[in-house]
N, C-alpha and C positions, 0 to 999 in steps of 0.2 A: 217569230223569234227573230230579234234583231241581231245583225252581224256585229261581232266585236271590232273594235278599233284596228286591231292587228289584221283580222280577216279582210277588212276594207282596204287597208294599206296594201296587202298582198295582192288583192284583186286589181287595184289600180297599177300597181307595178307589173302585174302580169300582162295587163293591156298595153302598157308602154313597151314591155319587152317583146310582145307579139308584133307590134307595129314596127319596132326597130329590127326584128328578126334576130334577136340576141339570144343564142342557143344556150349559153351558160346561165344567164338570168332565168330563162324559161324553165330549164331543168331544175335549178334551185328553188325557185318560187313554187313549182308544182310540187316539190318535196315538202316544203313548208305547208302548202295548202293541204296536202295528204295527211301530214302530222296533225293539223287542225281537225280534220275530219276524223282521224282515229281517236283523238282526244274527246271529240263531241260525242262519239258513238260508244265510248267506252262505259263500262258499268259504273254506276254511281255518278254519273255526269249530272250536275245540277241544272243544266239548261243554258247557262251563260258562262263563258269562259273568262275567268278573272285576269287582271293584268299580271299578277303573280304566276298564274298557270301558264299564260303566253310566254312570259320571261323564262320560266323553267323549261318549257318546251324548246324555245329557241337556243337556250344555253346547251341543251342536250344535243340538239342538231350541230351546233358549233363544235361541241366537244367531240362528237363522232368525226367530224371533218378534220379537226386537229390531230386526233389519234390515227386517222388513216393516212394523213399527210406525213406524220412522223414515220410511220411503217413504210410508205412508198419512198420516202427520202433515204431511209436506211437501206432499202433494197435496190436503191439507184434506179427507180422507176419514175423518171421526170415526167413522162407523159401523164401518168396517173396523178402524180403530185400536183401537176399544174391544174388539173380538173378540181381537185380538192381545194387548192388555194383559191381558184375562182369562186367556188361555192361558198367557202368560208368568208370571203370579202362580202359577198352578197347578203349572207345571213347576218353578219356583224352590222350592216346598215340598219337593221331592225332591232339591234340591241342597244341599250344605253351606252354612252361613252365609257370605256373602260378606265379604272384608275391608274395613275402612274405608280411606280414602285414607292416613290416618296410619300404619296397621298396614302397608299395602302399601309405603309409602315406607321404613319401618323395615326390612321384609324385604329390599327391593331394596338398600338401603344395606348390610346385612349381606352380601349375595351379592357386591356390588361389592368389598367389603373382602376377602372370602374369595378372590375371583378375581384381585384386584389390578388390575381394569379401571379405566382412567382416561381413555379416549378413546372417541369414537363408533365407532372401528375395532374396539373390543372388544364391540360390541353383540351379535353372533352367539354369542359364548362366554357372555355374561351371560344372554341370552334362553333358551338351552338349559337352564341350571341354574334359572333363575327359573320357566320354564314347568313343569319337573318338580316342583320343591318347592312351588309355589303352585297346582297343579292342583286345580281345583274350588272354590278359595277365592277366586280372582280371575280376571277375564276377561282372555284373551289381549291384547286391544286395550289395556286399562288397564294391564297389565304392560308392554307395549311402550312406551307413552306415558311411563310412569314412568322406565323405563330410559333412554329418550332424553333426557328432561329432566335426569336426574341425571347422564348421561355428557356432556352439553353444557356443564355447569358448569366 
């Protein structure tokens, strides 16, 4: 069974981090590697991890870090927040470049025109399309907020 491109990149990055004795990178890369293993050993796994599955897994890991970061910041636990910030930065290196707010707005506007959506009742229809076409390039929460904002007009 051949390793996925993400798995190869993680292994290379792990070697580099070990040589550099970069604790934050090691901790994060091992977490990603563990998530890949969990995915590969899960029921219904087809034998090869698709790029979409890799992307979804990385986004999930990034979201976990963002959520924890938000909580730690609210609780004024800067020590824990710093750890989450470091890990999030490393995970984001493996994700595609995120869209700017202007790019996101333009894409959502295109999808609204394409679907003919005009009211908040069309939210589900728009979100389904937007989530698929913007996968990996924009956070689900950001997409949702933009769609809500544009449908409320």
